[in-house]
C-alpha distance (Angstrom), angle and dihedral (degrees) to the residues before:
residue distance angle dihedral
M1 . . .
K2 3.78 . .
R3 3.68 125.4 .
K4 3.84 111.0 -135.6
V5 3.78 136.0 170.0
E6 3.75 117.8 -137.8
V7 3.77 118.0 -123.3
V8 3.78 123.1 -154.2
I9 3.93 116.1 -141.8
V10 3.82 120.1 -167.6
R11 3.87 117.8 -178.4
N12 3.78 89.6 -18.7
K13 3.80 94.1 -57.8
I14 3.79 121.4 112.7
L15 3.79 111.2 -131.5
F16 3.77 117.8 -126.9
S17 3.69 126.7 -152.9
L18 3.81 115.6 -112.3
S19 3.80 90.0 -110.6
A20 3.75 91.7 56.0
V21 3.82 92.7 49.7
A22 3.75 89.2 53.0
L23 3.71 91.2 49.6
L24 3.77 92.5 50.7
A25 3.79 92.0 50.5
G26 3.77 89.9 53.9
C27 3.79 95.6 57.7
G28 3.82 100.6 51.7
E29 3.76 103.0 107.6
E30 3.80 94.7 42.8
A31 3.76 91.0 48.9
K32 3.83 93.4 47.4
N33 3.74 94.3 49.9
A34 3.85 95.7 46.6
T35 3.83 111.0 118.0
A36 3.79 128.5 -154.0
V37 3.78 129.2 -136.5
P38 3.84 117.3 -149.1
N39 3.75 116.0 -102.2
Q40 3.71 118.1 -112.7
E41 3.85 117.6 -118.9
V42 3.76 109.5 -97.1
S43 3.79 125.5 -173.4
L44 3.80 106.8 -148.7
N45 3.77 125.1 -157.7
Q46 3.77 111.2 -111.7
N47 3.82 100.5 -174.7
F48 3.82 127.7 59.7
K49 3.79 130.9 -168.0
E50 3.84 109.0 -150.7
A51 3.76 133.8 -142.8
S52 3.79 132.7 -172.4
V53 3.83 113.7 -136.4
H54 3.73 114.7 148.3
D55 3.82 113.9 -147.9
P56 3.86 93.2 13.1
S57 3.81 116.2 -155.8
I58 3.79 113.2 -169.9
I59 3.81 134.0 -142.3
F60 3.82 131.2 167.8
A61 3.80 110.3 -137.6
E62 3.80 137.2 151.2
E63 3.82 91.7 3.8
Q64 3.83 93.1 -56.5
Y65 3.81 136.8 97.0
Y66 3.84 109.2 -125.9
V67 3.77 127.2 -168.7
I68 3.76 122.6 -165.9
G69 3.82 123.2 -173.4
S70 3.74 144.2 156.4
H71 3.80 121.7 -29.3
L72 3.86 86.8 24.6
A73 3.85 89.2 -77.0
F74 3.79 105.2 169.1
A75 3.91 135.8 -178.6
K76 3.82 138.5 163.7
S77 3.75 134.5 -155.8
P78 3.82 134.5 -175.1
D79 3.85 92.9 -145.2
L80 3.82 110.8 17.8
M81 3.70 89.9 -106.6
N82 3.86 108.6 70.2
W83 3.78 112.0 51.6
D84 3.78 130.5 -166.4
Q85 3.82 111.2 -153.8
L86 3.77 108.0 -135.1
A87 3.83 96.7 175.5
T88 3.81 138.5 -2.4
S89 3.78 100.9 -171.1
V90 3.76 146.7 3.7
S91 3.82 91.0 -84.8
T92 3.73 93.5 55.1
S93 3.77 96.8 41.7
E94 3.87 120.1 113.7
L95 3.88 95.8 -175.3
F96 3.82 90.4 102.8
E97 3.80 128.1 34.8
D98 3.79 87.2 -125.7
V99 3.78 113.5 -8.4
T100 3.83 92.5 -169.7
V101 3.81 87.6 62.4
S102 3.84 100.2 36.0
L103 3.81 94.1 48.9
A104 3.80 98.2 30.1
E105 3.78 92.9 127.4
S106 3.80 92.9 58.2
F107 3.85 94.6 44.8
D108 3.83 86.7 52.3
Y109 3.87 97.0 46.3
A110 3.75 95.9 46.5
R111 3.75 94.1 40.6
T112 3.79 91.9 -133.6
D113 3.74 141.3 121.6
T114 3.87 97.3 -142.7
L115 3.76 145.3 46.6
W116 3.76 128.1 -116.3
A117 3.80 130.0 -143.4
S118 3.77 113.3 -21.6
D119 3.82 133.2 -166.5
I120 3.79 130.9 -156.6
T121 3.83 121.0 -156.3
Q122 3.87 129.7 175.4
L123 3.81 108.4 -138.0
K124 3.75 126.7 -156.4
D125 3.77 92.5 -86.4
G126 3.81 89.5 67.6
K127 3.85 92.4 -113.3
Y128 3.75 125.7 124.9
Y129 3.77 116.3 -118.4
L130 3.88 115.3 -157.4
Y131 3.77 110.6 -160.3
Y132 3.73 107.4 -158.4
C133 3.83 134.0 -175.1
F134 3.75 138.4 -167.6
C135 3.77 127.8 -160.7
E136 3.81 133.2 -173.9
G137 3.80 88.9 -140.7
S138 3.72 106.3 -140.8
S139 3.82 89.9 57.3
P140 3.82 137.3 24.9
Q141 3.82 91.9 -101.4
S142 3.79 95.0 138.9
T143 3.80 146.0 144.4
L144 3.85 129.4 -148.8
G145 3.84 120.4 -163.7
V146 3.80 144.8 146.0
A147 3.82 137.0 -117.9
V148 3.81 126.0 -169.1
S149 3.81 135.2 -142.1
D150 3.85 139.1 170.0
S151 3.80 88.5 -138.0
I152 3.76 130.8 51.5
E153 3.77 90.4 -130.1
G154 3.75 94.5 50.3
P155 2.92 153.6 179.6
Y156 3.80 91.5 -137.4
E157 3.75 125.6 -155.5
D158 3.77 116.4 -145.9
K159 3.87 116.5 -121.2
G160 3.77 94.1 -175.4
I161 3.74 146.3 -103.1
F162 3.74 118.7 -57.0
L163 3.78 104.4 174.3
T164 3.84 134.7 34.5
S165 3.70 134.5 177.7
G166 3.81 141.4 -174.7
T167 3.80 101.1 52.4
E168 3.74 116.5 43.4
S169 3.91 124.2 6.8
V170 3.73 122.4 -123.5
T171 3.80 84.3 -109.8
G172 3.73 90.2 63.4
A173 3.87 93.4 -111.4
A174 3.67 126.9 110.9
F175 3.89 111.7 -71.0
D176 3.71 115.7 -97.6
A177 3.85 107.7 -151.5
T178 3.82 93.6 -169.5
E179 3.87 93.6 59.3
E180 3.78 106.6 20.1
P181 3.82 126.6 66.4
N182 3.69 135.1 -99.9
V183 3.85 94.6 -127.8
I184 3.80 97.9 -132.6
D185 3.90 138.2 101.9
P186 3.82 98.6 52.3
H187 3.85 127.0 -171.3
V188 3.77 118.5 -174.5
F189 3.75 121.6 -164.9
Y190 3.78 146.9 153.6
D191 3.82 119.4 -115.1
E192 3.80 125.6 -142.8
E193 3.87 90.8 -86.0
D194 3.86 90.6 52.2
R195 3.76 93.9 -108.4
L196 3.77 113.7 145.6
W197 3.79 120.5 -128.9
M198 3.77 138.6 176.2
V199 3.71 121.9 -152.6
Y200 3.83 117.7 -167.0
G201 3.85 148.1 147.1
S202 3.76 142.8 110.1
Y203 3.83 128.9 -150.9
S204 3.88 111.4 -46.3
G205 3.81 111.6 73.8
G206 3.80 94.8 -6.7
I207 3.76 141.4 -115.3
F208 3.82 120.6 -24.8
I209 3.82 138.0 -178.4
L210 3.78 131.8 -148.0
E211 3.77 132.1 -169.2
M212 3.86 109.8 -123.6
D213 3.79 132.4 -149.0
S214 3.83 106.1 -118.9
A215 3.78 91.5 -155.9
T216 3.76 94.2 59.4
G217 3.83 107.0 18.9
F218 3.84 88.8 -128.3
P219 3.91 126.7 112.1
K220 3.75 116.9 -87.0
E221 3.77 112.3 -102.9
D222 3.79 128.8 -88.9
Q223 3.86 97.9 24.3
G224 3.74 100.7 111.8
Y225 3.73 107.9 -161.4
G226 3.76 90.0 -20.1
K227 3.88 131.4 -123.8
K228 3.74 119.4 -26.5
L229 3.81 115.9 -126.1
L230 3.88 101.4 178.5
G231 3.80 145.5 -39.2
G232 3.77 135.6 64.9
N233 3.78 143.8 152.6
H234 3.87 90.5 63.3
S235 3.83 94.1 -61.0
R236 3.78 113.2 174.5
I237 3.86 95.9 -111.6
E238 3.77 122.6 127.7
A239 3.78 149.0 129.3
P240 3.84 100.6 69.4
Y241 3.78 116.7 -164.9
I242 3.83 126.7 172.7
L243 3.79 126.5 -153.2
Y244 3.81 128.5 177.1
N245 3.80 125.1 -143.1
K246 3.83 114.7 -157.9
D247 3.80 92.1 -161.7
T248 3.72 97.3 55.5
E249 3.81 94.0 27.0
Y250 3.72 92.7 -137.4
Y251 3.82 133.9 127.0
Y252 3.74 109.6 -131.7
L253 3.85 117.2 -148.8
F254 3.87 110.8 -156.1
L255 3.82 117.2 -162.0
S256 3.72 139.7 174.1
F257 3.80 119.9 -133.0
G258 3.82 127.2 -164.1
G259 3.74 132.7 18.3
L260 3.76 121.6 -37.0
D261 3.78 101.2 -132.8
A262 3.72 127.0 87.5
S263 3.83 93.9 -90.6
G264 3.85 94.4 40.5
G265 3.75 101.9 86.8
Y266 3.75 94.3 -126.7
N267 3.88 112.1 -174.7
I268 3.75 140.2 164.2
R269 3.67 122.6 -112.6
V270 3.93 136.1 178.0
A271 3.69 140.4 -155.2
R272 3.85 131.8 175.8
S273 3.75 142.6 -142.9
K274 3.78 138.7 174.7
N275 3.85 87.0 -126.3
P276 3.71 131.9 54.0
D277 3.83 92.4 -129.3
G278 3.88 94.0 46.8
P279 2.87 152.6 -174.3
Y280 3.86 89.1 -136.1
E281 3.87 127.1 -159.6
D282 3.66 132.3 -173.7
A283 3.87 127.5 -130.3
S284 3.91 89.9 -89.3
G285 3.84 90.1 55.8
N286 3.76 94.7 -108.6
A287 3.79 114.6 153.0
M288 3.75 107.3 -123.6
M289 3.80 93.4 -145.5
E290 3.81 85.9 72.8
A291 3.76 91.5 59.9
K292 3.76 105.2 107.6
G293 3.83 144.0 100.5
E294 3.76 123.9 -92.6
E295 3.74 117.8 -86.5
G296 3.72 108.0 -84.4
S297 3.85 94.2 22.8
F298 3.76 131.1 121.7
F299 3.85 125.2 -152.2
D300 3.82 90.1 -14.5
D301 3.84 98.7 177.3
K302 3.80 94.4 172.3
A303 3.83 90.9 62.8
I304 3.83 92.7 57.1
E305 3.84 105.3 31.1
D306 3.83 94.2 95.3
Y307 3.86 92.4 54.1
G308 3.77 124.2 87.3
T309 3.75 125.3 26.8
K310 3.70 107.5 -89.7
L311 3.86 111.8 -135.5
I312 3.84 102.0 174.5
G313 3.79 140.0 -0.6
N314 3.78 138.1 155.4
F315 3.83 115.1 -28.4
E316 3.71 133.0 163.2
I317 3.76 131.1 -151.8
T318 3.82 113.4 -154.9
N319 3.74 134.7 -171.6
E320 3.87 125.1 -130.3
Q321 3.74 89.8 -82.3
D322 3.82 87.9 55.6
I323 3.85 92.1 -113.6
P324 3.85 114.5 146.1
V325 3.83 108.3 -109.4
G326 3.82 100.0 161.8
G327 3.82 147.3 -7.1
Y328 3.81 135.6 95.6
V329 3.76 137.8 -78.0
S330 3.79 119.2 -156.4
P331 3.80 98.1 -15.1
G332 3.73 111.4 -169.8
H333 3.85 158.6 103.1
N334 3.82 90.6 88.6
S335 3.72 136.8 -177.9
A336 3.78 126.4 -162.4
Y337 3.80 138.7 -145.9
Y338 3.74 139.8 -165.5
D339 3.81 117.6 -150.2
E340 3.82 104.7 -153.5
V341 3.85 92.8 -168.6
E342 3.73 95.5 51.0
D343 3.77 93.9 31.1
K344 3.75 91.0 -134.1
Y345 3.80 133.9 132.6
Y346 3.79 123.8 -144.1
I347 3.79 135.6 -167.7
I348 3.79 116.1 -152.9
F349 3.85 121.9 -163.0
H350 3.71 145.1 147.9
S351 3.80 120.2 -112.8
R352 3.77 141.5 -177.5
F353 3.73 120.5 -140.1
P354 3.86 138.0 -131.2
N355 3.83 111.8 -83.0
K356 3.78 92.6 -0.5
G357 3.80 101.8 100.6
E358 3.76 117.5 -145.4
H359 3.87 96.0 -20.5
N360 3.80 106.1 129.1
E361 3.88 135.6 -174.0
V362 3.78 139.9 -179.7
R363 3.69 117.2 -93.7
V364 3.84 129.1 -172.7
H365 3.77 124.2 -163.3
Q366 3.81 132.7 174.1
L367 3.75 118.3 -103.8
F368 3.85 120.9 -147.9
F369 3.82 129.2 -172.2
N370 3.74 117.8 -137.9
S371 3.79 127.4 -147.3
D372 3.82 91.7 -88.2
G373 3.82 86.9 58.8
W374 3.85 99.3 -111.9
P375 3.81 125.6 127.2
V376 3.77 122.3 -113.7
I377 3.85 123.5 -167.7
A378 3.83 122.7 -129.7
P379 3.75 107.0 -116.3
M380 3.79 95.1 -130.8
R381 3.73 129.1 53.5
Y382 3.82 118.3 -92.3
A383 3.84 111.3 -83.7
G384 3.79 99.9 166.2
E385 3.84 95.7 -77.7
S386 3.80 124.1 153.7
L387 3.80 127.5 -152.3
T388 3.85 109.1 -104.7
A389 3.85 134.8 155.8
L390 3.84 112.4 -92.8
E391 3.75 134.2 -143.5
T392 3.74 116.1 -111.0
A393 3.90 89.1 -112.3
D394 3.85 88.3 57.7
I395 3.87 91.3 57.1
A396 3.82 102.1 36.0
G397 3.88 114.6 93.7
D398 3.76 146.3 74.1
Y399 3.83 118.1 -45.7
R400 3.73 143.4 -172.9
F401 3.83 109.5 -138.5
Y402 3.78 128.8 -163.5
K403 3.75 125.7 -157.5
M404 3.77 118.8 -157.7
D405 3.78 109.9 -138.0
N406 3.84 124.8 -169.1
A407 3.76 96.6 -111.1
I408 3.83 120.8 121.5
D409 3.70 102.4 -150.5
A410 3.96 141.6 103.0
D411 3.79 96.1 -94.2
Y412 3.84 118.8 113.4
E413 3.75 117.2 -110.5
E414 3.89 118.0 -95.0
E415 3.82 112.0 -80.0
L416 3.84 120.3 -148.3
A417 3.84 127.2 -167.3
L418 3.81 107.4 -144.2
T419 3.84 135.1 168.9
L420 3.81 118.0 -148.0
T421 3.88 110.5 -158.6
A422 3.78 130.2 -148.8
T423 3.83 86.1 -116.0
H424 3.84 89.3 61.1
L425 3.74 98.4 -104.9
A426 3.81 126.1 134.4
Y427 3.87 124.3 -153.7
G428 3.63 140.7 163.5
Q429 3.69 125.0 66.5
G430 3.81 87.8 14.1
G431 3.77 135.6 6.3
G432 3.78 133.4 -116.8
Y433 3.73 144.9 84.8
W434 3.83 144.3 -94.2
K435 3.70 127.5 -126.7
G436 3.75 148.0 164.5
S437 3.88 117.9 -83.3
E438 3.76 142.5 -166.2
L439 3.81 106.7 -70.2
P440 3.84 125.4 61.7
D441 3.77 108.9 -82.4
E442 3.83 92.8 0.8
S443 3.75 118.5 133.1
S444 3.75 134.7 177.4
L445 3.73 134.6 -143.4
V446 3.79 117.6 -150.1
L447 3.80 115.2 -159.2
N448 3.78 122.7 176.0
F449 3.76 91.8 -17.3
T450 3.85 93.5 -50.6
E451 3.82 115.8 117.2
Y452 3.82 118.5 -146.6
K453 3.79 112.0 -164.7
G454 3.83 116.0 -155.4
Y455 3.69 145.7 89.6
F456 3.74 145.4 -62.6
I457 3.81 112.5 -141.9
R458 3.77 136.9 173.5
Q459 3.79 109.5 -116.0
W460 3.79 139.6 170.3
D461 3.79 113.3 -96.8
E462 3.77 101.2 -146.3
V463 3.80 93.9 -174.2
N464 3.88 93.5 59.2
G465 3.71 99.3 25.1
V466 3.77 96.3 -123.6
E467 3.84 140.6 99.5
T468 3.72 115.7 -96.4
T469 3.77 141.4 166.3
T470 3.77 123.8 -98.4
F471 3.80 134.8 -174.7
S472 3.84 129.6 -152.9
G473 3.73 123.1 -178.8
M474 3.78 145.2 147.0
S475 3.82 134.3 -141.6
D476 3.91 121.8 -128.7
Q477 3.86 85.0 -104.7
G478 3.76 91.9 59.0
E479 3.86 99.8 -104.4
A480 3.80 108.0 148.2
L481 3.71 120.0 -146.0
F482 3.83 131.0 -175.4
G483 3.74 134.0 177.4
I484 3.85 137.9 -167.0
K485 3.80 119.5 -155.8
K486 3.77 112.7 -127.9
T487 3.85 119.1 -117.9
E488 3.79 130.1 -156.0
N489 3.78 89.8 -108.9
């Protein structure tokens, strides 16, 4: 189901509300005086080679980008656009000489025949540490361990399990699934002081963080399950991933809310903190420690939907016949990466697609940080584009805009038809204007008195096979908005 706003047309003119007209009148001088900087020539990739890696965690190693995910699915790419599938399942993986033997203890404990989301990190000794996890599935009966290799592609040697859940707690008491974590979905990273951390958790008692020993790759002693960051009472929150931005000096905690299948309403959210172990807040100022279901509840999505700044959820691109031709369904379980050479941030996630069931593929998009210090996602997949200032003619035109609401459901995000004019006005299903803003190349779009700070960028429109202009921004209350300029095709 798609959320749409009806538009009233009289004699080919779209009627504005009185408030929108007043808003437009107030922006005249700023709009008239805005200047444009010519766009740099950008050669965009027009062909992609796909890979399917559910829950992709990224690492750059040996001049390649690698993603590893659940079921030991594994792929690599030289450019984040063309992927070579190295493995799709446990049976096709070559990361271990014989994974059923090497990790037999975990297979037995979790009573499963597969692995869940993995993560590979290169520690200071130059070796690659593969953090693996197993889960029974219908319960948090899980293991979390580490294996080591001199090569990113293995073979890996198991160093053992260091956390379990679902039976006995680390305290020795019976495991409490409402307060204690399901020990899966690890992400291991260094902070700005070269301290090593592991953030992890899924559903159950929430998301936790442990300080790790960089010399061994194991947790430091006497931490138990570590420090709780958010969640509990079986709230559907998982897939934590932490990225630091040196410019904003914040740690960003990415999370996935909802259920991962096509009907589960999976979506990507973010919160931030000055410290890797929190406390984290979202763009609305909500303390993430409060994000959890009521005591005695189970999968209470309503209790958590207002927490975390939602970056992307279900959206559908349709043609003139209202037939789906693009978009995402249940995008989630992301990782993120900063390329110091290119000075670019990327978000990497898996997604399903409209009318394609449970089929999923890896997608990579650029991340930008606005002047409020919050990340926004480029609407189109990465095709080699760079952020540059655009001429007014590049921006002006008819757009499809999508607003990300807080709902955790299978509905598509609200779609708005808007026209941005060369005189910096915006009209259609909403009224306002667009203007330059504080950072180099940053712009903002004001709709019905709400300002969305972000960026216009030239991207490759894969659906129509042409370059187009897109916009991605966020309000000061954390509402994400992105738009795609329509093309003649």
